[in-house]
C-alpha positions, 0 to 999 in steps of 0.5 A: 123591423124590415130587416126582421121581416126580411130574414122570417121571408129568407127562412120561410123560402128555405124551408119550402126549398128543403121540404119540396127536395124532400118531396121529390125521391124518387119513387122504387120500383114496383118489385111485384111480378106480373103473374106468369101465365105460362106453364113451366116445363121440366126444365124450366124449374127444380123438381123440388120447387115445381108448381102445380103440374095442372093446366090451370095453375101457375107459380105459387106465392113469391114471398118465399121469406115470410116467416110470420103470421103474428098478428100485431097486438093493435090489430084486431082481425075480421077474416075479411082482410089479408093476415097481417104479414101476408099482405103480398102473398099472390099465389098467381092462379093457382089452384089447391085441390083438396081431397075430402071424404064424401061419406058414402061407406059411413056418412061421414062426410067432410067434403062440405068444409071444402065447397058445398052448392047448399043453401044452408047458412054454413054452405053460403060461408064456405063459398064466401071464404073460398071467394075472399081467398081467390080475391085477396090472393089470386088462387082457387079452391077445388073439392075432390069429394071421394070416400078414400083421401088417403088412396089418391095421396097414395097415387100421387106419390107412388106415381110421381104426379101431382093432383092433390095438395091436402086431403082429409083422413080418420082420426087413426094417424097410423104409419105417418108414411107419404106425408109432410112432417108439418112441424117443419112447415113455415105455418104459425101453430100457435095462432088461434085458428089451430087446434092448439089442443090437438097440436100440443098432444101430436107434436112429438119428438122423434129419437133425434130429438127433432119435432115431428106433426104428421097432422092438423086440424084447422079452423077450415076443419069444421067436422072436427067440432061435429066429432066432440061429445057433448050433453045435449039437454030437453029444456021442457023436461028440465022445467016440468022436473022441478029443477031450479038450478040454472044448469048454464050458471053452474056450468060458468061457476064450475059447479056442473059436476056428476054429482049434481048431473045424477041429482038432475037424472033422477029428478027428471026420470018418470016411470010412465007405466007404472012397473017400478022399472025404467026403459025407453022402450016401455014409455018412461021418461029417461033421465040419461040416455047414451050409446055405448060410445058415452063411456068414452066420455064419461073418463076423458071428462075428468081430464085424465089421459091414458097417455100424455105428451110431455114436452115431445115425449109419450107417457103411460099416465095410466100407470104413473098416476093411478091412484087418480084414474081409479077414482075416475073409474069408480065414479064413471061406474056409479054415474053410469050404472044409475037406474034413471038411465039407459044405453041404446042404439044410434037411432034410438037415442035420436029418437028419444032426443026427438020424441023428448022421452030423455032429459040428458043424452050423450052423444056427438055434436053433430047429433043436433043436425039429425034431430034439428026439425024435432018439435021440442026445446033443446040446449046444450052442455058439457060433459060435468066435471067429477068434482068442483076441484077440477080445473077445466072441463074435458071432451072426448072427440069421436075416431070420426073426427076428419084431420088433414095432411099434406102428401109428400107429393106436393112439390113447393112446401112454402107455397102449401104453408101459406095457404093452410095458414090463410085458409084457416085464418079466414075459415076462423072468422068466417066458417067457424063463426057461422058453424056456431051460430047454425048449431047455437041459434038454429039447432038449439033453443036458447043463446046460452047454448053458444057459450055452451058450445065454446066451452065444449069447443075450447076443451077437446082433448086428445088422447095418443092413445086412441092415435095408436089403437091402444086398449081405450076400449077395455077403460070403456069396458070397465065402466059399462060392466061396472067392474074397476080392474085397472090395476091388474089391466095395466100391471099386464099391459104396461109393457105392450103399451110401452112398446106400442110408443117405443114402435111409433117413435121409430115410424115417425123417426124413419118417415122424418128422414 
């Protein structure tokens, strides 16, 4: 027994020695570079990779080998910690300058989504995001508020200078000169903080077969949410009209259709002055009020596009799917022309909502901000389906949408790629969530509107026809005038539209060289 115990003791001592040897490995050197606070000169860096030229800016991320922002399935993002795959990113105090619209010319500002001094919920969330970016990645975010961001970008490119890193532009993409092709960036645009429909629509192949995408919409661009068309409804009128349907359940069950919409309009409309006519200006309760732009929302709600993107190739769906398009326009005309509805000026639509004079109102979601102080009970709904067989809801995005581009004057695309990915990621969980809370629970009167808002945002639809400004107004004109001349119109304009598509492909090919 003593011999056995001695052998066990010896084995134990050998095991201890082995474990100690394993733990005594030499600690690897810390390869993280200390911030270089010196201002590089022209000789210190290559022209194409030099850091930002400003005095408060140094080199960007040294994690140039970072190639993926895919989140492991077991990781639940919260937006408060570093994005998995980007743990080593350190921008070394760099200031990223973003030029955004101040709305001086048209009141469609987007500068607040970059920085705001306000005390409202959204402004606080924006500053919180910026502070978190500074804490996690050692960078600063500076807003350049202007009514012409593109002019600043052009001045940078033509003047061989670098004063801005990104800028917001309106929803007319035009000629993509002086912009980087974002499809070439080290960004995973399949991540949920990028508007995937926008990515799919505007990732277009040039004549060489290369993917091009000259703009992006991420969750930092909350102005893109405001620009989506939807239905605002008066919950009080809904109840007093004797409508028994739970409209939210109709939406979720895909039974919220144009026919159901018309039925409710007819039930709610009230001829208060007794002249057998319905007009908002005469004090009547209308079933539906809208601006002329609601015609866009009407045909987009069908899910059909004038031009589609099929694997990067733009095609004129209007002619390839003429039968379905004819049916949609006929249906839209019948809904648009009901006597319980009326087309009004923007201010009158706002007044009708605030004064409780309409069951439904079609306008951009941003209208809720305009009428937020009204003493009415409001809810939010998606545009109705054309039939219960339609697979998904679809929503028109007004041309006041602001997308973001990167001017070719930015010297280091690896650095700006990392910044954009991270900026969008943290915006999703901090800024986007705050925006949804505000619009759902502060501007609307019930919690169900939050679910409706999610449906609307997830079904925003983009049509390259808007990008190219191709005759979309003609389609809307057919709806508003009640004259469906689609077949004749398509025959007359198809060749011109195809030429416009070809010209654009040439433009993006030249810009991509």
